[in-house]
C-alpha positions as CSV (number, residue, x, y, z in Angstrom):
1,M,67.5,128.4,75.8
2,D,67.7,124.7,74.9
3,P,70.5,122.8,76.6
4,V,69.7,119.8,74.5
5,D,70.4,121.5,71.2
6,T,74.0,121.3,69.9
7,R,76.0,123.4,67.8
8,P,79.6,122.2,67.9
9,N,81.1,124.8,65.8
10,D,79.6,127.8,67.4
11,P,81.7,129.5,70.2
12,L,78.6,131.2,71.7
13,W,77.2,127.6,72.0
14,D,80.3,126.2,73.8
15,E,80.2,129.4,76.2
16,L,76.5,128.7,77.2
17,N,77.2,125.2,77.9
18,R,80.1,126.2,80.2
19,R,77.9,129.0,82.0
20,F,74.9,126.5,82.2
21,N,77.2,124.0,84.0
22,I,78.2,126.6,86.5
23,L,74.7,127.6,87.1
24,A,73.5,124.1,87.4
25,A,76.2,123.1,90.0
26,G,75.3,126.2,92.0
27,F,71.7,124.6,92.5
28,G,73.4,121.2,93.3
29,G,73.1,119.7,89.9
30,R,75.5,116.8,89.1
31,P,76.8,116.3,85.7
32,L,76.4,113.1,83.6
33,L,80.2,112.4,82.8
34,N,79.3,111.1,79.4
35,Q,76.7,113.5,78.3
36,T,77.6,116.9,80.0
37,K,79.4,119.1,77.6
38,H,82.5,121.4,78.5
39,L,83.1,119.9,81.9
40,T,86.2,121.0,83.9
41,R,88.2,119.0,86.6
42,E,87.1,121.7,89.1
43,L,83.4,121.4,88.2
44,V,83.4,117.6,88.5
45,Q,85.2,117.7,92.0
46,Q,82.9,120.4,93.2
47,T,79.7,118.7,92.1
48,L,80.6,115.0,92.9
49,G,83.1,115.4,95.8
50,K,83.8,112.2,97.6
51,N,82.2,110.1,95.1
52,W,84.4,111.4,92.3
53,D,87.5,110.7,94.6
54,R,86.3,107.2,95.2
55,F,85.8,106.7,91.3
56,V,89.2,108.0,90.6
57,A,90.8,105.7,93.4
58,I,89.3,102.6,92.3
59,R,89.9,103.4,88.5
60,D,93.7,104.1,89.5
61,E,93.7,100.7,91.3
62,E,92.1,98.6,88.8
63,D,93.6,100.0,85.7
64,H,97.3,100.1,86.0
65,G,98.1,100.2,82.4
66,E,95.5,103.0,81.8
67,R,93.9,101.0,79.1
68,L,90.6,102.2,79.9
69,L,91.3,105.8,80.5
70,N,90.7,107.9,77.3
71,D,92.0,111.7,76.9
72,Y,88.4,112.8,77.9
73,F,88.7,111.3,81.4
74,R,92.5,111.7,81.6
75,G,91.8,115.5,81.5
76,L,89.0,115.1,84.3
77,I,91.2,113.0,86.5
78,R,94.7,114.3,86.1
79,P,96.0,118.1,86.6
80,H,97.2,119.2,83.1
81,D,100.8,119.6,84.6
82,A,100.8,116.3,86.1
83,Q,102.5,113.6,84.1
84,A,100.6,110.3,83.9
85,P,102.6,107.2,84.7
86,P,104.2,105.5,81.9
87,R,102.2,103.1,79.9
88,P,103.5,99.4,79.8
89,A,103.3,97.7,76.4
90,P,100.3,95.5,76.1
91,A,100.9,91.9,77.0
92,R,101.0,89.7,73.8
93,R,98.9,86.5,74.2
94,G,98.9,83.6,71.9
95,K,99.6,83.7,68.1
96,S,99.2,86.7,66.2
97,F,97.0,86.7,63.0
98,G,98.8,86.0,59.8
99,Q,101.5,84.0,61.2
100,P,101.6,80.4,59.8
101,P,101.2,77.5,62.4
102,R,104.3,75.8,63.6
């Protein structure tokens, strides 16, 4: 077994990663959010606990428009049945490229 190897189109490889995450968590392992494949919200909460709750609270407080929240982290942070708050349109600052000067 080599958890560093990767076979993105192999369903058995995906299943190995899922089971390995559960096994590692059972021994006190903590996932690397940007490297561990096939994480679930439940596994992140189980392994990171209050640290994860603090991260989510700070992220929610500092990023009201969710500009720094991608689909991967959205899936880890929000329940799949919960609706994310509406995203405001980005503020326009200065002149757009391609407009002639006034």
